N, C-alpha and C positions, 0 to 999 in steps of 0.2 A: 820715091818721091821728085820729076822735077820742080824744080825753085822758083822757076818762071813764073811772071806775073803777080810775086808777091810784091807788096807796097812799101813805094818808099815814095820820101817826102818831097811833093813836090815847089815847099815854100822855104823850107827850113826851118824852123819853125820847132822846135823843142821839142814842144809836145807831140808832131808827125815823127821828126828824126826816132825819138826813143821807140815808136809805138813801127814802125820801122825794122829797126835792131830789135825786135821784143821777135817781129812775126820769120824776122830773117833765123834769128837763133832757134826759134820754136820749130821750125821745118826746118834747120841743123839738122836738130837734136831726133826730131820724130824719123825723118830720115833714117840716121845711127839704128834709132829702136827696131825701124821697121828689117832694116838689114839686117838686123843680127838676129831678130827673132828669128825669120827666113835660111838665112846658113845655116842656124843651129839644129832647124829640122831637120832639114835636109842631107845633113853630116848625121845624124840620127837616124835617118831612112836610109841611108848611105850602108852602113858601121850594124844595122839593127833590121836585118828587113823581114824578123817578126816581129812586127812593134806595140804587140797586141804585152810582151810581157815588160815589166817595167826594167829599167835596168837600175846601175849602181847608182847609186846617193840620192834615188829615189825618180828619178830622170826617164821621162818614157817618151814616142814618138807624139803619145795622142794626146799629151800632155800640152808638146808644144805642135801638133796641129794648135792647139784651144788656144795657143799665147800667141800661135801668130791669126788665128782669122774669129776670136771675140775677144780677148785678154788687151790683147797694141792696140788694134782701130777702138774700141769701146774705150778704150783711156784715152789714147791720141784725142781724139773724138770731146770727147768732157774737157780733159784741160782744152782744147782750143776753142770752148765753150768761152770757163773762163777767164780766158788770158781776154778775150774779146767784151765780156765785162768788166773786166779790169783796165783795160784799157778806154772806156768809154767812161767809164765813172771817174777816170783822172781828165781827162777830157771836160767836163762835165763842171767839176774839182775849177780846172783852171783855170775856164773860160765865164768863173761866176762872178760877178763882178765885188769887189773887194777882197778875195781872196789869193796869194801868190803862192806861184810857185806851181807845179806840174802835177805833184801829187798832191792829198794832202796830208799832214806832219803825222810823226805817232801823237794815240794820245789826243786827234779832234777827230771829233765824228763830222760825216758829212757822206748825206745820205740820198738821193731823189726821192721822192715824193708817188710809190706808187699807186693808177687808181685800180679797182675793183676791177677780177681779171687780166692788168696791166700784168707785164714778163717784165724786169730788172734792168733785159736789155733793150722793148718797147721804150718802158718810162725816159730812160736815158739817151736814148731817141728822141722820142718825144721836147726831154727837158736842151738836150742840145736848140733845138729847133722851134720854140717855144723862147724860153727862155732867154737861153745864151743865141739869139737872132743866124746858127748856119740854117744856110739852101742849101737844103739836098728834098731828092725824094728818094724810096727805093723803091724796085721791080719788083714785080709782084713771086719773082725766082727768087729776089732775097728775099722777101718777107719768109716767102717756105723756108729756104734752108734753113734762117734764123728758127723759127719755130721746130724744124726735126732737131738741128743741132739740140735744139734748149729741151728737148724731148727727151732726147740721149741723155744729157743731160742731169735728168730728173727721177729718169729711170734706174740711168748708173748710182744714182747717188740713195738713192731709194730701197736697192738691191732687187729691181724688177728688171732684172738678165733676163729674162724667155724677151724683157717687150722690147731690149734695148737689140739681141740676137735678131729681129724681125727688123729693125729699124736702124741694124744694116746695114742689111738688103738693097735701104732705098740714098743712103749716103755714102761719102768717103771723106776724108780729110782734105785731100789734093783740092779737090770742088770747096771744100768749107772754106779753106784757107783765101782762096781764090774771091770765095763774095765776101769773104774780111778786108780782104784789100782793095776791091770794089764798093765796099761802105767805107773804109776812109778815103779812099781816093774821092770820091761823092760828098765827105763832109768837112774836106778840105779844099775843095774847089769852092765848096758854101761858106767861105768861111764869111762870121759879117765883118762888114766896112763899118772902119770908124766915124762915117757919118749913114750910120743906116742904110 
């Protein structure tokens, strides 16, 4: 998975430095997991051309095909959504009047109130715009990608894995990370000015 185009702060504010570092760390990890899974599958295929047979230790080519085709991409997409949500929450907290620090301290509750039928991420984006006075607008493609990622996260978390398999045909991690990066660029570019 190429690392080009990931969010990197233009302002140097700690909030955005951390987001950039965490996205880079996640992308590096995702690349390592993808590479490992594919290498393991290819090794097993080469060693055991009759891959219907279970191998020692319960490993099989079929299991690793499921890892490469479903488990790994679904898990990484779900995790990217969680990272996006967490990063937005930290921005909401950090830019709320009277709060101090990048993330809310242990024991302090902070949650952006959602409207009816509003996802957590949509509520956080609205909060940054309305309450924290960031100026940014998402494209239709960015909104669709957030919705698709959220659908994968929800279906995965609730055990609706057949739905996840269907959704995986329409979305991939590289595109999700590109969209997340673009959104954070827009948010950072739309930082509120001290005098409004």
